[in-house]
Wavefront OBJ file of the C-alpha trace (Angstrom):
o trace
v 9.566 -48.493 48.805
v 9.162 -44.673 49.071
v 6.646 -44.770 46.226
v 4.300 -46.882 48.360
v 4.942 -45.398 51.796
v 1.927 -43.799 53.468
v 1.888 -41.635 56.588
v -1.107 -42.225 58.875
v -1.727 -39.398 61.342
v -4.254 -39.845 64.156
v -4.102 -39.385 67.909
v -6.108 -42.588 68.486
v -3.845 -45.619 68.466
v -6.676 -48.017 67.614
v -7.472 -46.071 64.432
v -3.817 -45.937 63.393
v -3.541 -49.678 64.046
v -6.699 -50.431 62.036
v -5.691 -48.307 59.054
v -2.167 -49.666 59.146
v -3.407 -53.262 59.149
v -5.596 -52.758 56.075
v -2.956 -50.791 54.181
v -0.221 -53.320 54.902
v -2.519 -56.136 53.776
v -2.658 -54.327 50.443
v 1.102 -54.042 50.084
v 1.714 -50.511 51.380
v 4.463 -49.472 53.766
v 3.059 -47.412 56.644
v 4.510 -44.807 59.002
v 2.537 -43.381 61.918
v 2.322 -40.081 63.754
v 0.236 -39.415 66.866
v 0.236 -35.596 66.872
v 0.556 -32.662 64.523
v 4.167 -31.737 65.228
v 5.374 -35.290 64.670
v 3.305 -35.495 61.483
v 4.723 -32.257 60.086
v 8.296 -33.277 60.896
v 7.900 -36.618 59.131
v 6.034 -35.136 56.161
v 8.750 -32.575 55.514
v 11.705 -34.906 56.033
v 10.592 -38.168 54.409
v 9.098 -39.155 51.057
v 5.488 -40.326 51.115
v 3.134 -41.314 48.339
v 0.147 -40.122 50.388
v -0.731 -38.749 53.830
v -3.869 -39.708 55.764
v -4.379 -36.832 58.190
v -6.834 -36.509 61.089
v -7.995 -32.946 61.729
v -8.390 -33.041 65.517
v -4.837 -33.510 66.777
v -3.046 -32.527 69.991
v -0.303 -29.930 69.800
v -0.962 -28.776 66.241
v -4.330 -28.961 64.527
v -4.532 -31.058 61.369
v -5.598 -28.003 59.383
v -2.361 -26.240 60.311
v -0.371 -29.354 59.425
v -2.064 -29.522 56.017
v -1.463 -25.835 55.305
v 2.236 -26.051 56.208
v 2.763 -29.216 54.156
v 1.199 -27.455 51.161
v 3.815 -24.712 51.380
v 6.488 -27.289 50.568
v 4.891 -30.320 48.909
v 2.116 -31.486 46.578
v 1.894 -34.908 48.233
v -1.743 -36.129 48.151
v -3.497 -35.524 51.473
v -6.585 -37.426 52.599
v -8.283 -35.883 55.616
v -9.775 -38.298 58.124
v -12.147 -36.732 60.625
v -15.412 -36.872 62.503
v -16.247 -33.319 61.347
v -18.105 -34.184 58.165
v -20.303 -31.127 57.636
v -19.983 -29.102 54.439
v -18.190 -26.166 56.062
v -15.419 -28.430 57.360
v -15.081 -30.200 53.995
v -14.840 -26.909 52.131
v -12.266 -25.555 54.578
v -10.227 -28.740 54.230
v -10.205 -28.443 50.445
v -9.246 -24.780 50.696
v -6.203 -25.751 52.742
v -5.110 -28.193 50.047
v -6.648 -31.544 50.967
v -7.385 -33.864 48.053
v -9.998 -36.064 49.693
v -12.120 -36.202 52.816
v -13.156 -39.359 54.698
v -15.593 -39.067 57.596
v -15.447 -41.189 60.770
v -16.755 -43.782 61.291
v -15.428 -45.132 58.002
v -15.126 -48.422 56.187
v -11.471 -49.557 56.134
v -12.079 -51.270 52.785
v -13.443 -48.049 51.286
v -10.489 -46.147 52.695
v -8.088 -48.517 50.932
v -10.036 -48.132 47.678
v -9.807 -44.364 47.981
v -6.050 -44.588 48.613
v -5.553 -46.766 45.545
v -7.730 -44.461 43.450
v -5.782 -41.386 44.516
v -2.414 -43.013 43.832
v -3.624 -44.272 40.454
v -4.740 -40.792 39.493
v -1.419 -39.315 40.650
v 0.386 -41.733 38.338
v -1.880 -40.859 35.418
v -1.290 -37.145 35.921
v 2.463 -37.765 35.909
v 2.049 -39.483 32.532
v 0.020 -36.521 31.275
v 2.697 -34.076 32.382
v 5.259 -35.979 30.360
v 3.008 -36.167 27.305
v 1.756 -32.561 27.069
v 3.701 -29.756 28.700
v 1.593 -26.606 28.253
v -2.031 -25.742 27.529
v -2.592 -22.195 26.267
v -5.842 -20.248 25.930
v -6.566 -16.504 25.764
v -5.443 -15.129 29.117
v -4.750 -18.596 30.536
v -1.605 -20.736 30.489
v -1.434 -24.123 32.215
v 2.131 -25.392 32.625
v 1.516 -29.056 33.273
v 5.101 -30.080 33.963
v 5.526 -27.299 36.540
v 1.957 -27.643 37.859
v 1.653 -23.876 37.418
v -1.318 -21.813 36.244
v -1.002 -18.224 35.019
v -3.895 -15.892 34.257
v -2.844 -12.792 32.296
v 0.713 -13.470 33.448
v -0.279 -13.705 37.113
v 0.278 -17.017 38.892
v -2.833 -18.533 40.447
v -2.210 -20.927 43.341
v -4.371 -24.045 43.080
v -4.530 -27.110 45.279
v -3.368 -30.358 43.617
v -6.923 -31.552 43.019
v -8.061 -28.173 41.671
v -5.124 -28.290 39.264
v -5.915 -31.864 38.182
v -9.547 -30.932 37.595
v -8.622 -27.898 35.495
v -6.131 -29.859 33.392
v -8.556 -32.718 32.848
v -11.282 -30.412 31.544
v -8.972 -28.078 29.610
v -7.483 -31.026 27.712
v -10.983 -31.687 26.324
v -12.530 -28.280 25.496
v -16.293 -28.221 24.856
v -16.823 -31.746 26.183
v -19.550 -31.905 28.825
v -18.622 -33.940 31.898
v -21.148 -35.239 34.393
v -20.243 -35.122 38.069
v -20.059 -38.923 38.006
v -17.488 -38.786 35.190
v -15.364 -36.265 37.036
v -15.468 -38.307 40.233
v -14.495 -41.386 38.250
v -11.710 -39.860 36.167
v -10.245 -37.134 38.389
v -10.869 -38.756 41.779
v -11.057 -42.331 40.449
v -14.227 -42.998 42.446
v -16.020 -45.737 40.539
v -18.342 -46.962 43.254
v -18.502 -44.167 45.790
v -17.962 -40.454 46.155
v -19.908 -37.392 47.183
v -20.887 -35.363 44.109
v -20.750 -32.208 46.249
v -16.975 -32.701 46.222
v -17.002 -31.818 42.509
v -19.224 -28.773 43.056
v -16.976 -27.527 45.863
v -13.836 -27.820 43.742
v -15.478 -26.167 40.728
v -16.636 -23.286 42.937
v -13.177 -22.768 44.415
v -11.514 -23.074 41.016
v -13.793 -20.415 39.514
v -13.209 -18.102 42.470
v -9.436 -18.347 42.195
v -9.401 -17.841 38.424
v -11.946 -15.042 38.768
v -9.766 -13.105 41.200
v -7.246 -12.732 38.361
v -9.728 -12.528 35.472
v -13.526 -12.800 35.477
v -13.358 -13.669 31.775
v -11.095 -16.688 32.364
v -13.275 -17.915 35.220
v -16.145 -18.135 32.725
v -14.211 -20.792 30.777
v -15.654 -23.259 33.301
v -19.292 -23.551 32.322
v -22.143 -25.174 34.237
v -24.356 -27.328 32.039
v -27.537 -27.415 34.087
v -28.868 -30.861 34.820
v -25.703 -32.515 33.465
v -22.397 -31.215 34.837
v -19.574 -28.975 33.641
v -17.432 -28.195 30.618
v -14.398 -26.080 29.688
v -15.368 -23.654 26.941
v -13.434 -20.779 25.398
v -15.713 -18.366 23.573
v -14.634 -17.783 19.980
l 1 2 3 4 5 6 7 8 9 10 11 12 13 14 15 16 17 18 19 20 21 22 23 24 25 26 27 28 29 30 31 32 33 34 35 36 37 38 39 40 41 42 43 44 45 46 47 48 49 50 51 52 53 54 55 56 57 58 59 60 61 62 63 64 65 66 67 68 69 70 71 72 73 74 75 76 77 78 79 80 81 82 83 84 85 86 87 88 89 90 91 92 93 94 95 96 97 98 99 100 101 102 103 104 105 106 107 108 109 110 111 112 113 114 115 116 117 118 119 120 121 122 123 124 125 126 127 128 129 130 131 132 133 134 135 136 137 138 139 140 141 142 143 144 145 146 147 148 149 150 151 152 153 154 155 156 157 158 159 160 161 162 163 164 165 166 167 168 169 170 171 172 173 174 175 176 177 178 179 180 181 182 183 184 185 186 187 188 189 190 191 192 193 194 195 196 197 198 199 200 201 202 203 204 205 206 207 208 209 210 211 212 213 214 215 216 217 218 219 220 221 222 223 224 225 226 227 228 229 230 231 232 233
């Protein structure tokens, strides 16, 4: 059942027990870790479909755990924390988190977010098998390898930044609202903070722009609507 195994990391036993109960009710297999070192050891030595990771952990901070996992794995990471301000969310995304849930949280919403993330992961796997490479002037997106090159230079993106870029680049010139992107990239049909989209777009532009300002301008803001991927002719 490795494809449905989830690692829940939190130093509070009652939270781990609550999350575990709701996940197991929905057919998932759950492992637990109570501190950062235990979480990192399990994440690097076992196969998980998703990791739910608290930021404030004894021994090793959740941010450090996330950063070290990202050096070895693209497993989806959902951060679970009481630090819900924008600066903490942005920093979490920069480290490679794919989602951010703020305490106190609804266990039912958490399960919906887990299902949405796993569904999207499966859809991206299908896309990788269907189309291997997207090529534009100065930009190559190797979908099967989850690799992006700008003018021959590799650009390191988080999993969600990569998914967002692929989703838009597969449909050049189409304008996407933030609601559409939340629905189709994050699979949030009934909830989701639209600032999540803005944060990822900002980081994506910055990373592409460090290699090529021209390529970063492929991601266009359509004021009052959303975003589109556009390559000037």
